[in-house]
N, C-alpha and C positions, 0 to 999 in steps of 0.2 A: 428554560422549554428550546428543545431539539427544531431544526430546520424541518420545514414541510419539504416533499419529495422536488415540488418544482424548483427548488433553490440550492438541491441537491448537485445537480450537474455543473451549475457555474463554482458552487466550491471544490469540486473534483477537478476541474478545469483548471482554476488556478493555482490549486495545490501541487497538480501533477505537473505546469508549468515550471515550478520550483523543485520539482525531483528531478526532472529531466535535465535542468541547469547544473545542480550541483553536483549529479551521480551519476549519469551518462548510462542509463540503467540498459540493459537488455531486454525486461518485459517489466509492466507494473500491473499489479492487479488489486483490485477494491476490493474488500471483503468485509464482512462482519456486517452490521445492521445496516449500512449506504448500499449494500450490494444485493439485500434481499428485498424485491420490490412488495412485499408483502407488509414492510414496515412505513408506518406513517409518518412517525416522527424520526428524524436520526440526531443524535447527539455527539457523535463524534464519528471521524474518518478514519479506518484503518486500510492500511496500503502495505502489502508484500510488494517491495524493489528489489527485484533479481538483477545483479550486477555479475561480470565475468569471475572467474575464478580467481583472478589475479589480484583481486582487488579485497580488502577488509570488510567484512558486514560491520563491524563495532565503528570502524573509522567511518565509514560512508552514514551510518545511524548517527553518530556524531553531527558531519557535516550537516545533513539534513533538518536534525535538531536544530542548529545551532544559526541555518543560514536562511530557513523559510519562516519568513516573519509574515506577519497580518493575516495570520490563519482565519477563515470565516466560522470555523469550526477547531475543537480540538483533534486533533491528528495523532497516529501510531504509525510509525515506523517500521515493519518489521524488513529485515534486510538478509536477503541470501545469496549465494551463489551458487550456480547451476549443479555443483556437488553436494552442497546440501541439501538441496531440494532432492536430488536422487536418493542420498542416503534415507531422506525421512519420506519419501514419497508412500511406502508401504504401511509407516505406521501410523495407525488410525486418531492415534492419541495427540499425535505432532499438531503443533499449529500451523507448521507449513503444509501439512497434509491436509488440515479443515479450510486454510485459505487457500491452496490449488483448487479444491473439490467444491467449495460454496463460492469462491470470487469469482469477479467478473474481469478479465483482462481490458484494462483503459489503455494499456501502450504498448508496442512492440516495436523495438530499432530498426 
């Protein structure tokens, strides 16, 4: 069973601390069911982590998955650079465009 909405803020804050510590992101968005206020139960947290163009998204994703422990909920980390987001912003079928369109910004450097 998923978490009810009142517990989501705690879970997001807990995971966000780890994201900032291990990736030094420029921005972080919460997307998916946890970002939709209409969802009563949430079974996982989906984050779009925006890192500088000088970083490798796959390396950052591996770092987050290996180093963020004791997650209150399962988490998915989508990591992208500003260049990747510019490239896919207009592609309606892109997960990046969906995350930006439907997501909620939860961190800005």
